[in-house]
N, CA, C and O atoms as a GROMACS GRO file, in nm:
protein
  584
    1MET      N    1   0.411   0.896   0.779
    1MET     CA    2   0.368   0.807   0.672
    1MET      C    3   0.253   0.721   0.724
    1MET      O    4   0.256   0.674   0.838
    2ILE      N    5   0.155   0.701   0.640
    2ILE     CA    6   0.041   0.616   0.673
    2ILE      C    7   0.040   0.502   0.572
    2ILE      O    8   0.046   0.525   0.451
    3GLN      N    9   0.034   0.379   0.623
    3GLN     CA   10   0.035   0.261   0.538
    3GLN      C   11  -0.073   0.166   0.584
    3GLN      O   12  -0.089   0.143   0.704
    4PHE      N   13  -0.149   0.110   0.489
    4PHE     CA   14  -0.248   0.010   0.525
    4PHE      C   15  -0.282  -0.076   0.404
    4PHE      O   16  -0.247  -0.042   0.290
    5THR      N   17  -0.350  -0.187   0.430
    5THR     CA   18  -0.388  -0.282   0.325
    5THR      C   19  -0.538  -0.302   0.327
    5THR      O   20  -0.600  -0.314   0.433
    6ILE      N   21  -0.596  -0.307   0.208
    6ILE     CA   22  -0.739  -0.333   0.192
    6ILE      C   23  -0.751  -0.473   0.133
    6ILE      O   24  -0.717  -0.495   0.017
    7TYR      N   25  -0.798  -0.567   0.213
    7TYR     CA   26  -0.804  -0.706   0.171
    7TYR      C   27  -0.929  -0.735   0.089
    7TYR      O   28  -1.033  -0.671   0.108
    8GLY      N   29  -0.919  -0.831  -0.001
    8GLY     CA   30  -1.030  -0.870  -0.087
    8GLY      C   31  -1.002  -0.831  -0.230
    8GLY      O   32  -0.906  -0.759  -0.259
    9GLU      N   33  -1.085  -0.880  -0.321
    9GLU     CA   34  -1.067  -0.852  -0.464
    9GLU      C   35  -1.083  -0.701  -0.489
    9GLU      O   36  -1.186  -0.644  -0.455
   10PRO      N   37  -0.982  -0.638  -0.549
   10PRO     CA   38  -0.989  -0.494  -0.577
   10PRO      C   39  -1.103  -0.460  -0.674
   10PRO      O   40  -1.135  -0.538  -0.764
   11VAL      N   41  -1.163  -0.344  -0.653
   11VAL     CA   42  -1.271  -0.296  -0.740
   11VAL      C   43  -1.229  -0.159  -0.794
   11VAL      O   44  -1.196  -0.068  -0.718
   12ALA      N   45  -1.231  -0.146  -0.925
   12ALA     CA   46  -1.195  -0.019  -0.989
   12ALA      C   47  -1.315   0.075  -0.988
   12ALA      O   48  -1.430   0.031  -0.981
   13GLN      N   49  -1.287   0.204  -0.994
   13GLN     CA   50  -1.392   0.304  -1.003
   13GLN      C   51  -1.466   0.286  -1.135
   13GLN      O   52  -1.404   0.289  -1.242
   14GLY      N   53  -1.596   0.266  -1.128
   14GLY     CA   54  -1.676   0.250  -1.249
   14GLY      C   55  -1.712   0.384  -1.310
   14GLY      O   56  -1.697   0.489  -1.246
   15ARG      N   57  -1.758   0.381  -1.433
   15ARG     CA   58  -1.801   0.504  -1.500
   15ARG      C   59  -1.923   0.559  -1.428
   15ARG      O   60  -2.011   0.482  -1.388
   16PRO      N   61  -1.930   0.690  -1.411
   16PRO     CA   62  -2.048   0.748  -1.346
   16PRO      C   63  -2.174   0.721  -1.428
   16PRO      O   64  -2.170   0.720  -1.551
   17ARG      N   65  -2.283   0.700  -1.360
   17ARG     CA   66  -2.413   0.676  -1.424
   17ARG      C   67  -2.496   0.803  -1.411
   17ARG      O   68  -2.471   0.887  -1.324
   18ALA      N   69  -2.594   0.817  -1.499
   18ALA     CA   70  -2.680   0.935  -1.495
   18ALA      C   71  -2.826   0.892  -1.487
   18ALA      O   72  -2.866   0.789  -1.541
   19THR      N   73  -2.904   0.973  -1.418
   19THR     CA   74  -3.048   0.953  -1.410
   19THR      C   75  -3.114   1.090  -1.416
   19THR      O   76  -3.051   1.192  -1.388
   20MET      N   77  -3.240   1.090  -1.450
   20MET     CA   78  -3.315   1.216  -1.454
   20MET      C   79  -3.404   1.224  -1.331
   20MET      O   80  -3.484   1.134  -1.306
   21ILE      N   81  -3.391   1.332  -1.254
   21ILE     CA   82  -3.476   1.357  -1.138
   21ILE      C   83  -3.532   1.497  -1.153
   21ILE      O   84  -3.457   1.594  -1.162
   22ALA      N   85  -3.664   1.507  -1.156
   22ALA     CA   86  -3.733   1.636  -1.172
   22ALA      C   87  -3.682   1.712  -1.294
   22ALA      O   88  -3.667   1.834  -1.290
   23GLY      N   89  -3.657   1.638  -1.402
   23GLY     CA   90  -3.614   1.702  -1.525
   23GLY      C   91  -3.468   1.742  -1.529
   23GLY      O   92  -3.424   1.806  -1.625
   24LYS      N   93  -3.391   1.706  -1.427
   24LYS     CA   94  -3.248   1.741  -1.424
   24LYS      C   95  -3.165   1.613  -1.418
   24LYS      O   96  -3.202   1.515  -1.352
   25ALA      N   97  -3.052   1.615  -1.488
   25ALA     CA   98  -2.962   1.500  -1.487
   25ALA      C   99  -2.887   1.497  -1.354
   25ALA      O  100  -2.840   1.600  -1.305
   26ARG      N  101  -2.878   1.378  -1.297
   26ARG     CA  102  -2.804   1.360  -1.172
   26ARG      C  103  -2.705   1.246  -1.194
   26ARG      O  104  -2.742   1.138  -1.241
   27MET      N  105  -2.578   1.271  -1.160
   27MET     CA  106  -2.474   1.170  -1.176
   27MET      C  107  -2.454   1.095  -1.045
   27MET      O  108  -2.465   1.154  -0.937
   28TYR      N  109  -2.425   0.965  -1.055
   28TYR     CA  110  -2.400   0.886  -0.935
   28TYR      C  111  -2.304   0.772  -0.967
   28TYR      O  112  -2.290   0.731  -1.082
   29ASP      N  113  -2.239   0.720  -0.862
   29ASP     CA  114  -2.148   0.606  -0.876
   29ASP      C  115  -2.227   0.478  -0.891
   29ASP      O  116  -2.334   0.463  -0.832
   30PRO      N  117  -2.175   0.382  -0.970
   30PRO     CA  118  -2.238   0.250  -0.973
   30PRO      C  119  -2.232   0.190  -0.832
   30PRO      O  120  -2.141   0.220  -0.756
   31SER      N  121  -2.328   0.104  -0.799
   31SER     CA  122  -2.336   0.052  -0.662
   31SER      C  123  -2.211  -0.027  -0.621
   31SER      O  124  -2.170  -0.021  -0.505
   32LYS      N  125  -2.150  -0.099  -0.715
   32LYS     CA  126  -2.030  -0.176  -0.682
   32LYS      C  127  -1.916  -0.083  -0.639
   32LYS      O  128  -1.847  -0.110  -0.541
   33SER      N  129  -1.897   0.027  -0.713
   33SER     CA  130  -1.792   0.125  -0.680
   33SER      C  131  -1.824   0.193  -0.547
   33SER      O  132  -1.735   0.210  -0.463
   34ARG      N  133  -1.949   0.231  -0.528
   34ARG     CA  134  -1.990   0.300  -0.406
   34ARG      C  135  -1.967   0.211  -0.283
   34ARG      O  136  -1.917   0.257  -0.180
   35GLY      N  137  -2.005   0.085  -0.294
   35GLY     CA  138  -1.985  -0.009  -0.184
   35GLY      C  139  -1.839  -0.031  -0.151
   35GLY      O  140  -1.801  -0.040  -0.034
   36TYR      N  141  -1.756  -0.041  -0.255
   36TYR     CA  142  -1.613  -0.062  -0.233
   36TYR      C  143  -1.549   0.060  -0.167
   36TYR      O  144  -1.463   0.046  -0.080
   37LYS      N  145  -1.591   0.179  -0.208
   37LYS     CA  146  -1.539   0.301  -0.146
   37LYS      C  147  -1.571   0.303   0.003
   37LYS      O  148  -1.487   0.343   0.084
   38GLU      N  149  -1.689   0.261   0.040
   38GLU     CA  150  -1.727   0.255   0.182
   38GLU      C  151  -1.637   0.156   0.257
   38GLU      O  152  -1.595   0.183   0.369
   39TYR      N  153  -1.608   0.043   0.194
   39TYR     CA  154  -1.519  -0.057   0.253
   39TYR      C  155  -1.379   0.000   0.273
   39TYR      O  156  -1.316  -0.022   0.376
   40VAL      N  157  -1.330   0.074   0.172
   40VAL     CA  158  -1.197   0.137   0.181
   40VAL      C  159  -1.196   0.240   0.294
   40VAL      O  160  -1.099   0.246   0.370
   41LYS      N  161  -1.302   0.319   0.306
   41LYS     CA  162  -1.311   0.418   0.415
   41LYS      C  163  -1.301   0.350   0.550
   41LYS      O  164  -1.231   0.399   0.639
   42LEU      N  165  -1.370   0.238   0.566
   42LEU     CA  166  -1.365   0.165   0.694
   42LEU      C  167  -1.224   0.115   0.723
   42LEU      O  168  -1.174   0.127   0.835
   43ALA      N  169  -1.159   0.059   0.622
   43ALA     CA  170  -1.022   0.008   0.639
   43ALA      C  171  -0.926   0.122   0.671
   43ALA      O  172  -0.837   0.106   0.754
   44ALA      N  173  -0.944   0.237   0.605
   44ALA     CA  174  -0.855   0.351   0.626
   44ALA      C  175  -0.879   0.419   0.761
   44ALA      O  176  -0.787   0.476   0.819
   45ALA      N  177  -1.001   0.413   0.810
   45ALA     CA  178  -1.036   0.481   0.936
   45ALA      C  179  -0.950   0.431   1.052
   45ALA      O  180  -0.919   0.508   1.144
   46ASP      N  181  -0.911   0.304   1.049
   46ASP     CA  182  -0.824   0.249   1.154
   46ASP      C  183  -0.685   0.312   1.153
   46ASP      O  184  -0.614   0.306   1.253
   47HIS      N  185  -0.647   0.373   1.042
   47HIS     CA  186  -0.514   0.431   1.027
   47HIS      C  187  -0.519   0.583   1.010
   47HIS      O  188  -0.418   0.647   0.980
   48ALA      N  189  -0.637   0.640   1.031
   48ALA     CA  190  -0.655   0.784   1.012
   48ALA      C  191  -0.574   0.864   1.114
   48ALA      O  192  -0.567   0.826   1.232
   49PRO      N  193  -0.513   0.973   1.071
   49PRO     CA  194  -0.439   1.058   1.164
   49PRO      C  195  -0.536   1.136   1.254
   49PRO      O  196  -0.655   1.148   1.223
   50ALA      N  197  -0.484   1.187   1.366
   50ALA     CA  198  -0.568   1.266   1.458
   50ALA      C  199  -0.626   1.388   1.387
   50ALA      O  200  -0.742   1.424   1.409
   51ALA      N  201  -0.546   1.450   1.300
   51ALA     CA  202  -0.592   1.563   1.219
   51ALA      C  203  -0.568   1.527   1.073
   51ALA      O  204  -0.466   1.467   1.039
   52LEU      N  205  -0.663   1.562   0.987
   52LEU     CA  206  -0.648   1.531   0.845
   52LEU      C  207  -0.518   1.589   0.791
   52LEU      O  208  -0.479   1.700   0.826
   53LEU      N  209  -0.451   1.511   0.705
   53LEU     CA  210  -0.325   1.556   0.647
   53LEU      C  211  -0.348   1.680   0.560
   53LEU      O  212  -0.449   1.692   0.491
   54GLU      N  213  -0.252   1.771   0.566
   54GLU     CA  214  -0.258   1.893   0.486
   54GLU      C  215  -0.133   1.903   0.402
   54GLU      O  216  -0.034   1.835   0.428
   55GLY      N  217  -0.138   1.988   0.302
   55GLY     CA  218  -0.022   2.010   0.217
   55GLY      C  219  -0.010   1.904   0.109
   55GLY      O  220  -0.097   1.818   0.095
   56PRO      N  221   0.099   1.912   0.032
   56PRO     CA  222   0.119   1.818  -0.078
   56PRO      C  223   0.147   1.676  -0.028
   56PRO      O  224   0.221   1.656   0.068
   57LEU      N  225   0.085   1.578  -0.094
   57LEU     CA  226   0.097   1.438  -0.052
   57LEU      C  227   0.146   1.350  -0.167
   57LEU      O  228   0.124   1.380  -0.284
   58VAL      N  229   0.213   1.242  -0.129
   58VAL     CA  230   0.261   1.142  -0.224
   58VAL      C  231   0.183   1.014  -0.195
   58VAL      O  232   0.178   0.968  -0.081
   59LEU      N  233   0.122   0.956  -0.298
   59LEU     CA  234   0.040   0.836  -0.283
   59LEU      C  235   0.101   0.721  -0.360
   59LEU      O  236   0.137   0.735  -0.477
   60THR      N  237   0.112   0.606  -0.295
   60THR     CA  238   0.157   0.483  -0.360
   60THR      C  239   0.047   0.380  -0.345
   60THR      O  240   0.000   0.352  -0.234
   61VAL      N  241   0.004   0.322  -0.457
   61VAL     CA  242  -0.103   0.222  -0.457
   61VAL      C  243  -0.055   0.101  -0.536
   61VAL      O  244  -0.022   0.112  -0.654
   62ASN      N  245  -0.053  -0.016  -0.471
   62ASN     CA  246  -0.021  -0.141  -0.539
   62ASN      C  247  -0.144  -0.230  -0.534
   62ASN      O  248  -0.194  -0.263  -0.426
   63VAL      N  249  -0.193  -0.267  -0.652
   63VAL     CA  250  -0.314  -0.347  -0.666
   63VAL      C  251  -0.274  -0.491  -0.694
   63VAL      O  252  -0.200  -0.518  -0.789
   64TYR      N  253  -0.321  -0.584  -0.613
   64TYR     CA  254  -0.293  -0.726  -0.630
   64TYR      C  255  -0.422  -0.797  -0.665
   64TYR      O  256  -0.508  -0.818  -0.579
   65ARG      N  257  -0.436  -0.835  -0.792
   65ARG     CA  258  -0.556  -0.904  -0.840
   65ARG      C  259  -0.537  -1.055  -0.830
   65ARG      O  260  -0.425  -1.104  -0.824
   66SER      N  261  -0.649  -1.127  -0.827
   66SER     CA  262  -0.643  -1.273  -0.826
   66SER      C  263  -0.579  -1.325  -0.954
   66SER      O  264  -0.594  -1.266  -1.061
   67ILE      N  265  -0.507  -1.435  -0.941
   67ILE     CA  266  -0.447  -1.500  -1.057
   67ILE      C  267  -0.559  -1.573  -1.131
   67ILE      O  268  -0.637  -1.646  -1.069
   68PRO      N  269  -0.569  -1.555  -1.263
   68PRO     CA  270  -0.674  -1.624  -1.338
   68PRO      C  271  -0.669  -1.775  -1.321
   68PRO      O  272  -0.561  -1.835  -1.323
   69LYS      N  273  -0.784  -1.836  -1.304
   69LYS     CA  274  -0.792  -1.981  -1.286
   69LYS      C  275  -0.744  -2.057  -1.409
   69LYS      O  276  -0.699  -2.172  -1.399
   70SER      N  277  -0.752  -1.993  -1.525
   70SER     CA  278  -0.712  -2.058  -1.650
   70SER      C  279  -0.560  -2.071  -1.664
   70SER      O  280  -0.512  -2.144  -1.752
   71TYR      N  281  -0.484  -2.004  -1.580
   71TYR     CA  282  -0.338  -2.011  -1.589
   71TYR      C  283  -0.288  -2.149  -1.550
   71TYR      O  284  -0.342  -2.212  -1.459
   72SER      N  285  -0.184  -2.196  -1.620
   72SER     CA  286  -0.118  -2.322  -1.585
   72SER      C  287  -0.040  -2.300  -1.455
   72SER      O  288  -0.021  -2.186  -1.412
   73ASN      N  289   0.003  -2.408  -1.393
   73ASN     CA  290   0.080  -2.396  -1.269
   73ASN      C  291   0.207  -2.314  -1.290
   73ASN      O  292   0.246  -2.236  -1.203
   74LYS      N  293   0.270  -2.330  -1.406
   74LYS     CA  294   0.392  -2.254  -1.437
   74LYS      C  295   0.360  -2.105  -1.444
   74LYS      O  296   0.431  -2.022  -1.386
   75LYS      N  297   0.251  -2.071  -1.516
   75LYS     CA  298   0.212  -1.930  -1.528
   75LYS      C  299   0.170  -1.873  -1.393
   75LYS      O  300   0.196  -1.756  -1.364
   76LYS      N  301   0.104  -1.954  -1.310
   76LYS     CA  302   0.063  -1.908  -1.177
   76LYS      C  303   0.186  -1.873  -1.094
   76LYS      O  304   0.187  -1.772  -1.023
   77THR      N  305   0.288  -1.957  -1.101
   77THR     CA  306   0.412  -1.931  -1.027
   77THR      C  307   0.479  -1.803  -1.076
   77THR      O  308   0.528  -1.723  -0.997
   78GLN      N  309   0.481  -1.784  -1.209
   78GLN     CA  310   0.540  -1.664  -1.266
   78GLN      C  311   0.460  -1.540  -1.226
   78GLN      O  312   0.518  -1.435  -1.196
   79ALA      N  313   0.328  -1.552  -1.225
   79ALA     CA  314   0.242  -1.439  -1.187
   79ALA      C  315   0.265  -1.401  -1.041
   79ALA      O  316   0.275  -1.283  -1.009
   80GLU      N  317   0.272  -1.499  -0.954
   80GLU     CA  318   0.294  -1.473  -0.811
   80GLU      C  319   0.430  -1.408  -0.788
   80GLU      O  320   0.445  -1.327  -0.697
   81ALA      N  321   0.529  -1.443  -0.871
   81ALA     CA  322   0.664  -1.386  -0.858
   81ALA      C  323   0.674  -1.248  -0.922
   81ALA      O  324   0.778  -1.182  -0.911
   82GLY      N  325   0.568  -1.202  -0.989
   82GLY     CA  326   0.570  -1.070  -1.051
   82GLY      C  327   0.629  -1.071  -1.191
   82GLY      O  328   0.649  -0.965  -1.250
   83GLU      N  329   0.656  -1.189  -1.246
   83GLU     CA  330   0.712  -1.199  -1.380
   83GLU      C  331   0.604  -1.176  -1.486
   83GLU      O  332   0.634  -1.131  -1.597
   84ILE      N  333   0.480  -1.206  -1.453
   84ILE     CA  334   0.366  -1.179  -1.540
   84ILE      C  335   0.278  -1.080  -1.466
   84ILE      O  336   0.242  -1.103  -1.350
   85ARG      N  337   0.244  -0.970  -1.532
   85ARG     CA  338   0.163  -0.864  -1.469
   85ARG      C  339   0.032  -0.849  -1.546
   85ARG      O  340   0.028  -0.876  -1.666
   86PRO      N  341  -0.074  -0.806  -1.479
   86PRO     CA  342  -0.203  -0.789  -1.547
   86PRO      C  343  -0.198  -0.674  -1.649
   86PRO      O  344  -0.158  -0.562  -1.616
   87THR      N  345  -0.238  -0.703  -1.770
   87THR     CA  346  -0.244  -0.600  -1.873
   87THR      C  347  -0.387  -0.582  -1.924
   87THR      O  348  -0.412  -0.505  -2.018
   88SER      N  349  -0.480  -0.651  -1.862
   88SER     CA  350  -0.620  -0.640  -1.903
   88SER      C  351  -0.689  -0.531  -1.822
   88SER      O  352  -0.635  -0.481  -1.723
   89LYS      N  353  -0.809  -0.495  -1.866
   89LYS     CA  354  -0.888  -0.395  -1.795
   89LYS      C  355  -0.930  -0.451  -1.660
   89LYS      O  356  -0.939  -0.573  -1.647
   90PRO      N  357  -0.954  -0.370  -1.562
   90PRO     CA  358  -0.956  -0.224  -1.564
   90PRO      C  359  -0.815  -0.165  -1.554
   90PRO      O  360  -0.721  -0.229  -1.508
   91ASP      N  361  -0.806  -0.040  -1.598
   91ASP     CA  362  -0.680   0.034  -1.593
   91ASP      C  363  -0.641   0.062  -1.448
   91ASP      O  364  -0.727   0.075  -1.361
   92VAL      N  365  -0.511   0.070  -1.424
   92VAL     CA  366  -0.462   0.094  -1.288
   92VAL      C  367  -0.512   0.229  -1.234
   92VAL      O  368  -0.538   0.241  -1.114
   93ASP      N  369  -0.527   0.329  -1.320
   93ASP     CA  370  -0.571   0.460  -1.272
   93ASP      C  371  -0.716   0.457  -1.223
   93ASP      O  372  -0.754   0.540  -1.140
   94ASN      N  373  -0.797   0.364  -1.271
   94ASN     CA  374  -0.934   0.352  -1.221
   94ASN      C  375  -0.938   0.298  -1.078
   94ASN      O  376  -1.026   0.334  -1.001
   95TYR      N  377  -0.842   0.212  -1.044
   95TYR     CA  378  -0.830   0.168  -0.905
   95TYR      C  379  -0.791   0.287  -0.817
   95TYR      O  380  -0.846   0.308  -0.709
   96VAL      N  381  -0.694   0.365  -0.866
   96VAL     CA  382  -0.644   0.480  -0.790
   96VAL      C  383  -0.754   0.583  -0.767
   96VAL      O  384  -0.764   0.638  -0.658
   97LYS      N  385  -0.837   0.609  -0.868
   97LYS     CA  386  -0.946   0.706  -0.854
   97LYS      C  387  -1.038   0.669  -0.738
   97LYS      O  388  -1.075   0.754  -0.658
   98GLY      N  389  -1.075   0.543  -0.731
   98GLY     CA  390  -1.163   0.498  -0.623
   98GLY      C  391  -1.099   0.513  -0.486
   98GLY      O  392  -1.165   0.554  -0.391
   99ILE      N  393  -0.971   0.480  -0.476
   99ILE     CA  394  -0.898   0.492  -0.349
   99ILE      C  395  -0.890   0.639  -0.309
   99ILE      O  396  -0.916   0.673  -0.194
  100LYS      N  397  -0.853   0.726  -0.403
  100LYS     CA  398  -0.843   0.869  -0.373
  100LYS      C  399  -0.976   0.925  -0.324
  100LYS      O  400  -0.980   0.998  -0.225
  101ASP      N  401  -1.084   0.891  -0.392
  101ASP     CA  402  -1.216   0.940  -0.350
  101ASP      C  403  -1.251   0.891  -0.210
  101ASP      O  404  -1.304   0.967  -0.129
  102ALA      N  405  -1.221   0.765  -0.182
  102ALA     CA  406  -1.256   0.707  -0.052
  102ALA      C  407  -1.177   0.769   0.064
  102ALA      O  408  -1.226   0.773   0.176
  103LEU      N  409  -1.056   0.817   0.037
  103LEU     CA  410  -0.971   0.870   0.144
  103LEU      C  411  -0.998   1.018   0.175
  103LEU      O  412  -0.942   1.073   0.270
  104ASN      N  413  -1.083   1.082   0.093
  104ASN     CA  414  -1.123   1.220   0.124
  104ASN      C  415  -1.190   1.226   0.260
  104ASN      O  416  -1.277   1.144   0.292
  105LYS      N  417  -1.150   1.324   0.340
  105LYS     CA  418  -1.208   1.348   0.473
  105LYS      C  419  -1.184   1.232   0.571
  105LYS      O  420  -1.242   1.230   0.679
  106VAL      N  421  -1.099   1.136   0.532
  106VAL     CA  422  -1.059   1.027   0.622
  106VAL      C  423  -0.910   1.039   0.652
  106VAL      O  424  -0.870   1.037   0.768
  107ILE      N  425  -0.829   1.051   0.548
  107ILE     CA  426  -0.684   1.064   0.562
  107ILE      C  427  -0.640   1.208   0.532
  107ILE      O  428  -0.556   1.263   0.601
  108TRP      N  429  -0.698   1.267   0.428
  108TRP     CA  430  -0.664   1.403   0.388
  108TRP      C  431  -0.790   1.486   0.369
  108TRP      O  432  -0.902   1.432   0.369
  109LYS      N  433  -0.771   1.618   0.354
  109LYS     CA  434  -0.887   1.706   0.335
  109LYS      C  435  -0.948   1.688   0.197
  109LYS      O  436  -1.070   1.676   0.184
  110ASP      N  437  -0.865   1.686   0.092
  110ASP     CA  438  -0.916   1.673  -0.044
  110ASP      C  439  -0.812   1.601  -0.130
  110ASP      O  440  -0.692   1.620  -0.112
  111ASP      N  441  -0.859   1.519  -0.224
  111ASP     CA  442  -0.764   1.443  -0.306
  111ASP      C  443  -0.683   1.530  -0.401
  111ASP      O  444  -0.590   1.481  -0.465
  112SER      N  445  -0.716   1.658  -0.411
  112SER     CA  446  -0.634   1.748  -0.492
  112SER      C  447  -0.497   1.771  -0.428
  112SER      O  448  -0.405   1.821  -0.494
  113GLN      N  449  -0.482   1.734  -0.301
  113GLN     CA  450  -0.353   1.748  -0.232
  113GLN      C  451  -0.250   1.648  -0.283
  113GLN      O  452  -0.130   1.667  -0.263
  114VAL      N  453  -0.294   1.541  -0.349
  114VAL     CA  454  -0.202   1.440  -0.400
  114VAL      C  455  -0.130   1.496  -0.521
  114VAL      O  456  -0.191   1.524  -0.624
  115VAL      N  457   0.003   1.514  -0.507
  115VAL     CA  458   0.083   1.574  -0.614
  115VAL      C  459   0.167   1.471  -0.688
  115VAL      O  460   0.223   1.499  -0.794
  116SER      N  461   0.177   1.351  -0.632
  116SER     CA  462   0.256   1.246  -0.696
  116SER      C  463   0.192   1.111  -0.666
  116SER      O  464   0.152   1.083  -0.552
  117ILE      N  465   0.182   1.028  -0.770
  117ILE     CA  466   0.122   0.896  -0.756
  117ILE      C  467   0.212   0.792  -0.820
  117ILE      O  468   0.261   0.810  -0.931
  118THR      N  469   0.234   0.683  -0.747
  118THR     CA  470   0.300   0.566  -0.802
  118THR      C  471   0.201   0.452  -0.785
  118THR      O  472   0.152   0.428  -0.675
  119ALA      N  473   0.171   0.382  -0.894
  119ALA     CA  474   0.073   0.274  -0.888
  119ALA      C  475   0.117   0.157  -0.973
  119ALA      O  476   0.186   0.175  -1.074
  120GLY      N  477   0.077   0.038  -0.932
  120GLY     CA  478   0.109  -0.082  -1.010
  120GLY      C  479   0.003  -0.189  -0.991
  120GLY      O  480  -0.065  -0.195  -0.889
  121LYS      N  481  -0.010  -0.273  -1.095
  121LYS     CA  482  -0.100  -0.388  -1.089
  121LYS      C  483  -0.016  -0.515  -1.088
  121LYS      O  484   0.080  -0.529  -1.164
  122PHE      N  485  -0.053  -0.607  -0.999
  122PHE     CA  486   0.018  -0.733  -0.985
  122PHE      C  487  -0.083  -0.845  -0.969
  122PHE      O  488  -0.202  -0.820  -0.948
  123TYR      N  489  -0.035  -0.968  -0.979
  123TYR     CA  490  -0.118  -1.084  -0.948
  123TYR      C  491  -0.076  -1.137  -0.812
  123TYR      O  492   0.039  -1.123  -0.771
  124SER      N  493  -0.170  -1.199  -0.742
  124SER     CA  494  -0.139  -1.260  -0.613
  124SER      C  495  -0.246  -1.361  -0.577
  124SER      O  496  -0.361  -1.350  -0.620
  125GLN      N  497  -0.208  -1.461  -0.497
  125GLN     CA  498  -0.305  -1.557  -0.443
  125GLN      C  499  -0.392  -1.488  -0.337
  125GLN      O  500  -0.501  -1.536  -0.306
  126LYS      N  501  -0.342  -1.374  -0.282
  126LYS     CA  502  -0.416  -1.298  -0.180
  126LYS      C  503  -0.449  -1.161  -0.238
  126LYS      O  504  -0.371  -1.068  -0.222
  127PRO      N  505  -0.565  -1.147  -0.304
  127PRO     CA  506  -0.599  -1.017  -0.364
  127PRO      C  507  -0.614  -0.909  -0.257
  127PRO      O  508  -0.668  -0.931  -0.149
  128ARG      N  509  -0.563  -0.789  -0.291
  128ARG     CA  510  -0.564  -0.678  -0.195
  128ARG      C  511  -0.516  -0.552  -0.265
  128ARG      O  512  -0.471  -0.556  -0.379
  129ILE      N  513  -0.527  -0.441  -0.194
  129ILE     CA  514  -0.466  -0.316  -0.238
  129ILE      C  515  -0.384  -0.263  -0.122
  129ILE      O  516  -0.434  -0.251  -0.010
  130GLU      N  517  -0.258  -0.232  -0.148
  130GLU     CA  518  -0.170  -0.174  -0.047
  130GLU      C  519  -0.157  -0.025  -0.075
  130GLU      O  520  -0.129   0.016  -0.188
  131VAL      N  521  -0.179   0.055   0.028
  131VAL     CA  522  -0.179   0.201   0.014
  131VAL      C  523  -0.075   0.261   0.108
  131VAL      O  524  -0.062   0.222   0.223
  132LYS      N  525  -0.001   0.359   0.055
  132LYS     CA  526   0.095   0.434   0.137
  132LYS      C  527   0.076   0.581   0.105
  132LYS      O  528   0.075   0.620  -0.012
  133VAL      N  529   0.061   0.663   0.209
  133VAL     CA  530   0.045   0.808   0.194
  133VAL      C  531   0.156   0.876   0.273
  133VAL      O  532   0.178   0.845   0.390
  134GLN      N  533   0.226   0.967   0.207
  134GLN     CA  534   0.332   1.042   0.272
  134GLN      C  535   0.313   1.190   0.245
  134GLN      O  536   0.271   1.230   0.137
  135VAL      N  537   0.345   1.271   0.346
  135VAL     CA  538   0.352   1.415   0.323
  135VAL      C  539   0.478   1.437   0.241
  135VAL      O  540   0.582   1.376   0.269
  136LEU      N  541   0.472   1.522   0.140
  136LEU     CA  542   0.584   1.542   0.047
  136LEU      C  543   0.714   1.573   0.120
  136LEU      O  544   0.820   1.524   0.080
  137GLU      N  545   0.709   1.654   0.225
  137GLU     CA  546   0.830   1.689   0.299
  137GLU      C  547   0.895   1.566   0.362
  137GLU      O  548   1.018   1.556   0.366
  138GLU      N  549   0.813   1.471   0.412
  138GLU     CA  550   0.868   1.348   0.472
  138GLU      C  551   0.946   1.270   0.367
  138GLU      O  552   1.056   1.222   0.394
  139GLN      N  553   0.888   1.256   0.247
  139GLN     CA  554   0.954   1.180   0.142
  139GLN      C  555   1.084   1.248   0.100
  139GLN      O  556   1.184   1.180   0.078
  140THR      N  557   1.084   1.380   0.090
  140THR     CA  558   1.203   1.455   0.053
  140THR      C  559   1.313   1.435   0.158
  140THR      O  560   1.430   1.419   0.122
  141GLN      N  561   1.276   1.436   0.286
  141GLN     CA  562   1.373   1.416   0.393
  141GLN      C  563   1.431   1.274   0.386
  141GLN      O  564   1.551   1.256   0.408
  142GLN      N  565   1.348   1.174   0.357
  142GLN     CA  566   1.396   1.037   0.347
  142GLN      C  567   1.493   1.023   0.232
  142GLN      O  568   1.593   0.952   0.244
  143LEU      N  569   1.467   1.089   0.119
  143LEU     CA  570   1.555   1.079   0.004
  143LEU      C  571   1.689   1.148   0.032
  143LEU      O  572   1.793   1.102  -0.016
  144SER      N  573   1.688   1.257   0.109
  144SER     CA  574   1.814   1.326   0.137
  144SER      C  575   1.902   1.248   0.234
  144SER      O  576   2.023   1.267   0.236
  145VAL      N  577   1.842   1.160   0.315
  145VAL     CA  578   1.917   1.077   0.410
  145VAL      C  579   1.990   0.967   0.334
  145VAL      O  580   2.099   0.926   0.373
  146ILE      N  581   1.930   0.919   0.226
  146ILE     CA  582   1.988   0.808   0.149
  146ILE      C  583   2.104   0.854   0.073
  146ILE      O  584   2.166   0.775   0.002
   0.00000   0.00000   0.00000
C-alpha cells in the first residue's frame, strides 16, 4: 500500500482547452491544472515504488477544502467535524481525474489500472488531498483477515 498527502488548497482538473496550430486543433490542460499535476507528481515521487505498480489497483482519495470564511464559528466547527460537507463545485471526480493523471508513470504504469475508486470531499482548516493506492490483491487479503 502506498499512502501520501498533498498539502495546500486542492485543485480540480479543469476542462481541456483547444488552440489551432498549423490549421489543426490541439488540446491542452489549463495552466492551473497542469501546475497542480506537477506538484502532485513531486509529492508522489517521494513515495514511488522501486518498480511501477502493475495489475488492478484500488484508489482512495479524500479531498479537504478550506472552510469558507463566511461560515459562522458554529458552522466552522461542524465543517471541521465532518458534519457539513462541500456540495459546491468542483465535483469530486474532477479532483480524482487530476490525481490519476499525475500518478501515471510515477506510481503506476497507466491510470486504466485503477479498477475501484473511493473519493470524498470534506472541509478542513488544513487543506490537502490524502491519497491511498493498493494493489487489488492486497485489499482482498486484508478483507479476508477481518
